[in-house]
C-alpha positions in Angstrom: 49.7 62.3 113.5 48.9 65.8 112.3 50.4 68.5 114.4 49.3 72.1 114.5 51.8 75.0 114.7 51.4 77.0 117.8 50.7 80.1 115.8 47.5 78.6 114.4 46.0 77.9 117.9 43.9 81.1 118.0 42.8 80.5 114.3 41.7 77.0 115.1 39.8 78.1 118.2 38.1 80.8 116.1 37.1 78.2 113.5 35.7 75.9 116.3 33.7 78.8 117.8 32.3 79.4 114.3 31.1 75.8 114.1 33.6 74.7 111.4 33.2 70.9 111.1 36.6 70.3 109.7 38.1 72.3 112.6 36.5 69.9 115.0 38.0 66.9 113.1 41.4 68.6 113.3 41.0 69.4 116.9 40.2 65.9 118.0 42.7 64.3 115.6 45.5 66.3 117.1 44.6 66.8 120.8 42.7 63.7 121.8 45.7 61.3 121.6 48.0 63.9 123.2 45.6 64.4 126.1 45.1 60.7 126.3 48.8 60.1 126.8 48.9 63.0 129.3 46.1 61.4 131.3 47.3 57.8 131.0 50.6 58.6 132.7 48.7 60.1 135.7 46.0 57.3 136.0 48.4 54.4 136.5 48.1 53.5 132.8 44.4 52.7 133.2 43.2 53.0 129.6 39.5 53.1 130.4 40.0 55.8 133.1 42.2 57.8 130.7 39.6 57.7 128.0 36.8 58.7 130.4 38.9 61.6 131.8 39.8 62.9 128.3 36.2 62.7 127.1 35.1 64.7 130.1 37.9 67.2 129.7 37.1 67.8 126.0 33.4 68.2 126.9 34.3 71.0 129.3 36.8 72.5 127.0 34.3 72.9 124.2 32.0 74.8 126.5 34.9 77.1 127.6 36.6 77.7 124.2 35.5 81.3 124.2 37.8 81.9 127.2 40.9 80.9 125.4 43.1 84.0 124.9 46.2 82.4 123.4 48.7 83.5 126.1 49.8 79.9 126.4 49.8 77.1 123.8 46.5 75.5 123.2 47.8 72.1 124.5 49.1 73.8 127.7 45.6 75.3 128.2 43.9 71.9 127.6 46.3 70.2 130.1 45.1 72.6 132.8 41.5 71.3 132.3 42.7 67.7 132.1 44.6 68.0 135.4 41.5 69.3 137.1 39.5 66.3 135.7 42.2 63.9 136.9 42.0 65.4 140.4 38.3 65.0 140.3 38.6 61.4 139.2 40.8 60.6 142.2 38.7 62.6 144.7 35.6 60.6 143.6 37.4 57.4 144.3 39.1 58.7 147.5 42.6 57.9 146.1 45.8 59.8 145.9 47.1 60.8 142.4 49.9 58.6 141.0 53.3 60.4 140.7 54.7 60.7 137.2 58.2 60.3 135.9 60.3 63.4 135.3 62.9 63.6 132.6 65.5 65.9 134.2 68.0 67.7 132.0 70.9 67.6 134.4 73.8 66.0 132.5 74.4 63.1 134.9 70.7 62.3 135.3 70.0 62.6 131.6 73.0 60.4 130.7 71.8 57.7 133.1 68.3 57.8 131.7 69.4 57.7 128.1 71.8 54.7 128.8 69.1 52.9 130.6 66.6 53.6 127.8 69.0 52.1 125.3 69.2 48.8 127.1 67.4 45.8 125.6 64.0 45.1 127.0 64.8 41.5 127.8 67.6 42.3 130.2 66.0 42.0 133.7 68.9 43.5 135.6 68.8 46.7 133.5 65.0 46.8 133.7 65.4 46.8 137.5 67.9 49.6 137.4 65.7 51.7 135.2 62.7 51.1 137.5 64.8 52.0 140.5 66.0 55.2 138.9 62.4 56.2 137.9 61.3 55.6 141.5 64.1 57.9 142.8 63.0 60.6 140.3 59.3 60.3 141.5 60.2 60.4 145.2 62.4 63.5 144.6 59.6 65.2 142.7 57.1 64.4 145.4 59.2 66.1 148.0 59.6 69.4 146.0 57.3 72.3 146.6 54.2 71.9 144.4 55.1 74.8 142.1 58.6 73.4 141.6 57.3 70.0 140.7 54.7 71.4 138.3 57.2 73.7 136.5 59.7 70.9 136.0 57.0 68.5 134.8 55.7 71.1 132.3 59.1 71.9 131.0 60.8 68.5 130.8 57.9 66.1 130.3 55.7 68.3 128.1 58.3 70.5 126.5 56.5 73.8 127.4 58.3 77.1 127.0 59.1 79.4 129.9 56.5 81.8 128.6 53.8 79.0 128.6 54.9 78.0 132.1 54.7 81.6 133.2 51.1 81.9 131.9 50.1 78.7 133.7 51.5 80.0 137.0 50.2 83.5 136.4 53.7 85.0 136.8 56.1 86.9 134.5 58.6 85.0 132.2 61.6 86.2 134.3 60.0 85.0 137.5 59.2 81.7 135.8 62.8 81.3 134.7 64.0 82.1 138.2 61.6 79.5 139.6 62.8 76.9 137.1 66.4 77.6 138.2 65.5 77.1 141.9 63.4 74.0 141.0 66.3 72.4 139.0 68.7 73.0 141.9 66.2 71.6 144.4 65.7 68.6 142.2 69.4 68.0 141.7 70.1 68.3 145.5 67.2 66.0 146.4 68.0 63.4 143.8 71.7 63.3 144.8 70.7 62.9 148.5 68.3 60.1 147.8 70.8 58.4 145.5 73.6 58.5 148.1 71.2 57.2 150.8 70.2 54.3 148.6 73.8 53.4 147.8 74.8 53.6 151.5 71.9 51.4 152.5 72.9 48.8 149.9 76.5 48.9 151.1 75.4 48.6 154.7 
């Protein structure tokens, strides 16, 4: 899949606004599949719903391209629209959004995730362990303040920079770094507490 360098975002948007046909082909080639994966993880892996949400997102984005200023990466900007569309999807169906898995970078958690990921798919015991770990991550994320959960998700799932996260939260980069530090600590504490509780329940 073709990827665009972040430095070309504003150039691409300029070409789109000028009606460049090739720019539209590049835009959809790069961003439709990325947004589709973004939506799919939040729509309980419902392929039809993800496609519907992404199409609606891109329709809105095309009308709002003139508002893109380049403070954040184009994909980060697109994800903001997609999140709103996903929320609308759930509101229309009177359902709660599905929590997503967070890949935390704390050494012990990352090591556990990597070792579980390396396990053969046909091993049912390891599949169960991996599923349990993912559930603990989700529960921990759900109990964090919303801004903490969002910041961690943007950084560790989507690989956004601190500057991009700051732009999405409308705060300065130093404030974003400070928020990430607090969010990581809150996640580590919450994850550890849940893990200990689960182990004690099993022993009991």
